[in-house]
C-alpha positions, 0 to 999 in steps of 0.5 A, a space after each residue: 569623622 563622618 559620625 563626629 560631624 553628624 553629632 556636631 550639627 544638631 548641637 549647633 542648631 540647638 545653640 541657634 534656637 537658644 540664642 533666638 530666645 535669649 534676653 537682650 542682656 545675654 545677647 549684649 554679653 555674647 557680643 562683647 565676649 565673642 569675636 565677629 569679623 569677616 574672615 578671609 577665605 582661602 578659596 579664590 574665584 577662577 576669574 574676578 569680574 574685573 577680568 570678564 570680557 567686554 560688556 560683562 566686565 565688573 557686572 557685579 558692581 551694577 545695580 540689581 533690579 531683579 535676579 529672576 529671569 528665564 534663561 534661553 539657550 539662544 545667542 552666545 558670548 561675543 567671543 564664542 560666536 561661530 566664525 561666520 557670525 563673528 566676522 559679520 559682527 566684528 571690526 578691525 583696528 587697522 594700521 593704514 598704510 601710506 599712499 592708498 586712500 581710506 576708501 581703497 583700503 576698506 574696499 580691499 578688506 571687503 574683497 579679502 574677507 568676502 563680505 558685503 558691507 564695510 565702513 570706517 571711522 573717519 577718513 585719513 588722507 592718502 599720505 597719513 598712516 595710523 589707526 583706522 577702525 574698519 567695521 564689517 557688515 553688522 558693525 557698520 551700524 556703529 560707524 557714525 558714533 565712531 566718526 564723531 568720537 575724539 581723535 589723537 595724532 602725532 605729527 611733524 611740522 616743518 618751519 620755513 625759518 629758524 626760531 630761538 628754541 623749542 620753548 617758543 614752539 611749545 608756547 605757540 602750541 599751547 595757545 592753539 588749544 580750545 575752539 579754533 576757526 579752521 578752513 579746509 586745506 586747498 586740496 580737500 574733498 569737502 567744501 572750503 567753509 569756515 568751521 569751528 573745531 576744538 583742540 582739547 590738548 597738545 604737547 611738543 615732543 621734540 624740536 630739531 633746530 638744525 632741520 627746523 622740524 618739530 614733533 607734536 601730539 594733539 588730542 582733538 575733535 573729529 574733523 580737525 585739520 592738522 595740516 591747517 593747524 601747522 599753517 596756523 603754528 607757522 603764522 603764529 611764530 611769524 616764520 611760516 610752517 607746513 605739515 611734514 608727516 602725520 599719524 593717527 594714534 587713537 580713534 575713539 576707544 581704540 588706540 595703536 596699542 590696542 592690538 593694531 593689525 596691518 593689511 598683511 595680517 588680514 590677508 594671512 589670517 584669511 589665507 590660513 582659514 581658507 587653506 587650513 581651516 584654522 580660525 585662531 588668526 582671524 579671531 586675533 585680527 577681527 574683534 567683536 563690535 562690543 569692544 567699541 561700546 565698553 565706555 558706554 553705561 549699560 542696561 542688562 535686559 531679560 532674555 525674553 525681552 531681547 527680540 521685542 527690542 530688536 523689532 523696535 519695542 520700547 525699553 520698559 522697566 519690567 524687562 531690566 535686570 541690572 543697570 549702571 550708576 550715573 545714568 542721566 536723562 538723554 545720555 547714550 547708553 548700550 542695552 545688553 543681554 545676560 551673555 554680554 551681547 549688544 542689543 541696541 544703542 539707546 537714549 536714556 529717559 530715566 536716571 539711575 535714581 528713578 529706575 531704582 524707585 519706579 516699578 513701571 515706565 519707559 527706561 530708554 528709547 532706541 537709537 540704533 538696533 545692533 542685533 539681528 531680528 529673531 536671534 532670540 525667540 519671540 516671547 510677546 503675546 504669551 500673557 493671560 489675555 493673549 493666550 485666551 484670545 488664541 484659544 478663542 480663535 481656535 474654538 471659532 469664538 473669534 475670527 482669524 484676526 481676533 475680532 468678535 463675531 456673532 458667536 463671541 460671548 458678551 462678557 468678552 466684548 465688554 471686558 476686552 479692550 483692543 488697544 490697536 483699534 483705540 489708537 487708530 480711532 485717536 489717529 482718525 479723530 486727529 485727522 478729522 480735527 486737522 482740516 477744521 483747525 486749518 479752516 479756523 486758522 484761515 478764517 482768523 487770518 482773513 479777519 486779520 487781513 480785513 482789519 489791516 486793510 481797514 486800518 490802512 484805508 482810515 488814515 489820511 494819505 501821506 505827503 510823499 504819496 500825493 507828490 507821486 500821484 501829481 507827477 504821474 498825472 503830469 506825465 500822462 498829460 504830456 503823453 496825451 499832448 504828444 499823441 494829439 500833435 501826432 509825434 511819437 511818444 519816444 522821440 521827445 524823450 530821446 532828445 532830452 536824454 541826449 541833451 542831458 548826456 552831453 551836459 554830463 560829458 561837458 561837466 566831466 571834461 571841465 573837472 578833468 581839465 581843472 
């Protein structure tokens, strides 16, 4: 069999060579005669990219800028992190129990897991149950974005009087959609100020006319008071109403169907790890922070650019490997590594079309760095100029700060541009210019004032001003006359005021008698 294969291969090569040299007429005949189709393969990939975890899902559908990069051994897949790092960069989709406040629950989890920092995605009232995303240590950097994300609730409203049927309640719910005015309830932790909140959608699930209880579902903006909504429902129906019970069904990306856990699960998972060193339960309870970012558009960066971004460098186009369709300017995106780790949240400065056509420029500006510094090695300062500079420092041609000395070659002084110094000079120039600009502005302001004062002096005095001046002069004359006569200036005034008061009282008495 092996011999037969060896004999067949050279024949195929010969055919290919012959076909290349074939005239166009023969090529056309072959195209008509032979079959050309993409044949189905019997071999199936072990795991389709649509089933890859977290931020690597469907990565093959991303636009490819380049596939060439130097992979580094640092970092790891979010699901394969060491248990300590896994917990410190994770979150819990907790089913909050009734009665304790959100802050109490978060404090208990901090104590159970023995971590320094925890945060949650929007407070729930003590009696409210349901979805509460508890972020741990590094994941607390995503708390703000989760707090502002949309929420979904299922609630029970009690009406004070009977209504005709459930249709009336469902109509009232439909009318209370869109932007609504809301004031926080009487017992609230915030200032009772009128605010606008949007209700995207609402449905009535069930109505019990005997007990006057209605179950409804609401999808709304963060910060919406469902208690206030129930009061408004009662007012709209003309019977009055109040919220009886409430449960949060969804918070941002996570819903109650996405592996929600209880406080007992957290406690048991930690106990199992402490006593039996079994981390499987903990890994089921805690999820990597990357799960919260699956709805964002993605940018895949080279491993060599990761640490620079962690130190606050700009996200430049040469460091991008892949990018997603539909990226718009000022859109919030997530920057990830080739292993699927989230580096940072960023705001896009280029659209997908611009990224595909350009070869340089700033793609996005950093909003929030998520990854810890020095997870990946430093890979800046390894270019030809930087390497030459390091060599010259070793040789003593430059000082230890890389600045020229007496022994520095003249060619280096002419060719090398120190961008840090040029930036400093620009800043100094701006600082020097600033007082001059301020002085000029002050001069112009003075000129304006002078011109205004001149314009005020030129027009003739208004008749009202003349009258006021006359009254003042009369008063002054009276005061002088009083002083000359020896009487105190206040006595005459007091007598006149008393007389006036008596006259007023007499008039009031007459009016009352009439």
